[in-house]
DOPAMAR-199628 format. One record per residue (C-alpha): y, z, x. Coordinates in pm, whole numbers, padded with zeros to 5 digits, always signed. Example, Ala and Ser with C-alpha at 12.3 -4.5 7.8 and 13.67 -1.06 7.14 Angstrom:
2
-00450+00780+01230;-00106+00714+01367;
END
This chain:
297
+00000+00000+00000;+00355-00069+00118;+00463+00239+00316;+00825+00198+00204;+00708+00321-00135;+00623+00656+00020;+00949+00680+00213;+01138+00608-00109;+00939+00882-00288;+01051+01153-00045;+01379+01020+00091;+01611+00935-00197;+01737+01281-00284;+01659+01541-00555;+01712+01299-00845;+01508+01014-00702;+01234+01198-00516;+00889+01234-00665;+00557+01383-00561;+00280+01158-00433;-00053+01143-00611;-00372+01248-00432;-00466+00886-00360;-00115+00798-00245;-00109+01092-00007;-00447+00997+00131;-00330+00638+00187;-00005+00761+00345;-00197+00974+00592;-00441+00696+00677;-00152+00464+00761;+00014+00724+00983;-00309+00817+01163;-00404+00452+01216;-00050+00385+01341;-00047+00074+01123;+00323+00130+01051;+00621+00157+01289;+00670+00507+01432;+01023+00512+01284;+00878+00483+00933;+00628+00762+00999;+00905+00990+01132;+01130+00909+00834;+00853+01000+00593;+00761+01324+00768;+01122+01442+00763;+01170+01355+00395;+00833+01503+00302;+00926+01834+00461;+01260+01846+00278;+01119+01745-00063;+00890+01962-00006;+00513+01898+00014;+00278+01981-00276;-00077+02116-00277;-00205+01784-00416;-00034+01593-00136;-00178+01825+00128;-00528+01789-00016;-00505+01411-00022;-00382+01408+00338;-00663+01640+00445;-00925+01414+00288;-00785+01128+00498;-00814+01346+00808;-01173+01437+00722;-01277+01073+00752;-01194+01076+01125;-01312+01423+01235;-01633+01444+01440;-01795+01775+01348;-02035+01998+01541;-02198+02277+01341;-02166+02626+01488;-02386+02868+01289;-02259+03217+01207;-01906+03130+01306;-01550+03208+01202;-01289+02932+01234;-00956+03068+01358;-00659+02864+01236;-00389+02876+01506;-00057+02690+01497;-00033+02411+01752;+00318+02510+01858;+00171+02806+02044;+00270+03168+02097;+00605+03230+02265;+00651+03607+02281;+00308+03768+02303;-00026+03695+02473;-00333+03574+02288;-00600+03827+02208;-00897+03616+02089;-01076+03616+02431;-01084+03998+02422;-01190+03996+02056;-01485+03773+02148;-01598+04026+02410;-01591+04302+02150;-01799+04084+01916;-02065+03989+02174;-02339+04204+02025;-02254+04117+01664;-02379+03758+01691;-02057+03623+01543;-01901+03319+01712;-01530+03239+01712;-01412+02879+01679;-01070+02785+01820;-00900+02445+01826;-00642+02322+02075;-00438+02020+02180;-00111+01928+02341;+00196+02123+02232;+00331+02031+01887;+00676+02115+01748;+00865+02333+01711;+00823+02679+01872;+00760+02567+02230;+00503+02836+02295;+00188+02874+02504;-00095+02683+02341;-00463+02752+02278;-00536+02462+02514;-00328+02628+02787;-00546+02938+02763;-00886+02774+02716;-00832+02532+03005;-00731+02814+03240;-00969+03108+03191;-01345+03142+03155;-01439+03199+02792;-01719+03412+02652;-02023+03225+02524;-01937+03325+02167;-01607+03135+02183;-01638+02767+02094;-01330+02570+02193;-01275+02227+02038;-01015+01998+02193;-00864+01780+01923;-00831+01490+02166;-01211+01472+02157;-01298+01538+01790;-00988+01399+01613;-00816+01164+01855;-00604+00989+01592;-00422+01315+01513;-00386+01397+01881;-00239+01054+01947;+00060+01110+01718;+00165+01431+01896;+00421+01241+02106;+00582+01103+01789;+00601+01453+01643;+00757+01591+01960;+01024+01319+01947;+01098+01424+01590;+01116+01781+01720;+01077+01949+01381;+00801+02113+01183;+00636+01882+00932;+00347+01879+00689;+00118+01830+00985;+00180+02189+01095;+00000+02304+00781;-00270+02037+00763;-00388+02066+01122;-00460+02440+01140;-00806+02428+00980;-00992+02099+01045;-01333+02256+00962;-01467+02098+01282;-01753+02348+01317;-01863+02350+00951;-01796+02725+00955;-01857+02912+00631;-01569+03145+00710;-01209+03090+00818;-00893+03290+00875;-00540+03174+00949;-00199+03335+00983;+00079+03330+00729;+00442+03440+00761;+00543+03502+00401;+00349+03607+00092;+00461+03307-00122;+00264+03080+00111;-00058+03271+00051;-00124+03107-00285;-00049+02762-00143;-00288+02805+00150;-00560+02934-00081;-00521+02632-00309;-00530+02394-00012;-00815+02537+00194;-01026+02799+00015;-01279+02564-00146;-01373+02434+00200;-01523+02771+00294;-01755+03033+00153;-01486+03295+00223;-01130+03222+00328;-00878+03474+00463;-00511+03491+00553;-00335+03757+00754;+00022+03843+00845;-00060+03768+01205;+00153+03771+01517;+00368+03455+01545;+00181+03287+01261;-00159+03329+01428;-00472+03496+01286;-00414+03783+01532;-00295+04119+01397;-00053+04299+01632;+00123+04533+01388;+00090+04654+01030;+00024+04361+00803;-00155+04241+00494;-00489+04067+00478;-00581+03843+00187;-00937+03730+00118;-01027+03453-00125;-01383+03485-00245;-01519+03295-00543;-01179+03237-00694;-01069+03600-00663;-00791+03695-00421;-00798+04047-00279;-00520+04207-00074;-00563+04475+00192;-00320+04659+00420;-00426+04693+00784;-00225+04931+01003;-00309+04973+01376;-00154+05322+01373;-00424+05433+01127;-00681+05359+01401;-00485+05540+01669;-00343+05225+01826;+00002+05249+01980;+00080+04892+02088;+00434+04759+02105;+00461+04384+02062;+00716+04185+02256;+01029+04029+02108;+01117+03835+02421;+00981+03500+02535;+00710+03525+02801;+00571+03277+03053;+00216+03146+03065;+00157+03358+03378;+00278+03674+03202;+00059+03594+02903;-00249+03549+03121;-00175+03868+03316;-00177+04074+02997;-00493+03903+02880;-00689+03929+03206;-00570+04284+03285;-00523+04438+02942;-00388+04783+02875;-00604+05037+02692;-00397+04989+02377;-00441+04613+02393;-00818+04656+02419;-00813+04881+02112;-00604+04619+01932;-00874+04362+02016;-01131+04594+01861;-00926+04616+01541;-00902+04238+01520;-01278+04219+01574;-01324+04463+01286;-01109+04243+01061;-01320+03940+01152;-01645+04125+01080;-01509+04218+00737;-01395+03862+00664;-01739+03725+00757;-01923+03978+00537;-02072+04163+00833;-01910+04481+00702;-01798+04604+00361;-01455+04705+00489;-01238+04705+00801;-01306+05078+00835;-01683+05025+00831;-01653+04744+01085;-01438+04963+01311;-01705+05235+01304;-01980+04981+01378;-01795+04869+01690;-01775+05220+01838;
END
């Protein structure tokens, strides 16, 4: 279909804009991923789409287009962690330490990385996974290998320099056929949208008020679990578990991030244990975070 139709749908202002249908959104995404249109048209659409803004139906159509290109590798008994591709800027990652805590549980963690995407300018999952040795229960998937068409448009996105619908779509590609998934969310209004977009792709889907939009809990936050159409909300507070960790508000370098990860403080190790407990609860290996915490002692 003529791509100008899609640009017109999102780029003519509040009175002229309209939402795309599922099939239109799927076709739009196929054209962008195949790079069958000029990059200027793709950038114009992404900007207008963000401002319109995107709908759940549009996201789901775009995700179905993505699914047709993704090469999957099944990882049994795994939890897919949905990280943003613009990285972490102010705090280190904690998932390598969480994996060590989970070694005896049999649960595997799935993480996905690629080149830096807009707009935070942080340290990426790929930066970490290409630098340190990972535990055997961490399965790292590089998007350049399993979804090259999405990876190939990263340069276009960086030239645009702004967040777009891709920032939402790309977080959970379901590359490992995991039954369970968790991703981070900044604001509660987005919880319902994420559930409507992603929950039917998993047996149990969770969202957490994680650090810098990641599925990593660094301070008191809420956890939402979607299970069979029901959405439950829980409050998780590190202080309740005797954890006194102060997160950073200043930008850190990759070297500083790795230093904190490779030589963690006692409080950071305890924080990793709490995140591991959350993951055991999400994956139905415990009836509550409290029970999971006790199991990990």
